[in-house]
N, C-alpha and C positions, 0 to 999 in steps of 0.2 A: 286587880284582879288579876289569878294567874290563868295562863292559856294549856289543858292538856288532852294532851292527844291518847284517842283510844288505841289498842292493837290493833281494832278493825281498820281503824284511819292512817294509821303506820302501812298495816299491811298493803293497803289501798294506793297510798304513794310510790312506798318500793317496788311493787308492780308498774304502777305507770313511769316511775325512771327509769326502770331497767327496759321497761317497753323502749321509750323517747331515746335510751343509748345506744341500743343498736344503730341507729341511723344519724347519732349528731349527739355526742358525749358534751358537749360545749349547752346547746340546751336545754340538756337534762340538768346541767350544773343550774343554769342560768331562773330552769322552769320550778327548781328548789328554793333556790332565793327569793321568787318572785311569790311563794307561796307563803314563804316562813315571814316574808314581810308583812304579807296582806294578813296573816292570821295573829301574829302577833299586835297588827293594829287592834285587836279582840280585845286585850287585856285594858286599855284605854278607853272603847269606844265599844262594848260588847251587844250593842242595839244595833250596831248599825249594818247588819245585812236584814234582808227583808224577813219579811214572817215565813216561815216554812211553810212545806208541804205536808209538812207530820206535826199534830198539834203538838206545842211547849218547845218545838225547834225554833230555828231561825237558819238563811242560807246565804252562803257569803261568794259571791259569783266571783272565781278569781279567775276567771279565764273564757273565754267564748266556750270551748267543752269540758268546762269543771267547775262543779257545786260543789261546797262544804257546807253541810249540811251542821249544823252545830248546835249547842244547850247552852242555856247560861241555870247554874246552880248555885246560887249563895255567891262565894264569890271567886267562884271556879267557873272559865267558858269550857264546855269540854268539847274536841272537835271529835262528830262520829263517824264520819264518813270522804274519802276525797271519791266523788260520786261523778260518773261521765254523765250527760248531758242526753248519750242515747241508751242509756240502762236504763232498765225498768226501775221505778222508783220504788224504794220498802214504803209496807205500807206503818211500819215502826221501826223502833232502831233500840 
């Protein structure tokens, strides 16, 4: 299975990493590597995340403060966002 990031998800990730980099460049780098490892595992285990709050999605907890909502479409895992847990959850993607 392929893992594909939406433009929104990539923009979320870039914004988070830029914010972390302001204080700790090494932590920003390790955060990206951690996310890559966890999301890449979805290619082999697409149902490893919990059922999502939005119908048709699943959620991968990648950090105590961040959740990645995603959906499986055919042979593609689509990463929808990198969502901070304190932010309002969208009704749909």
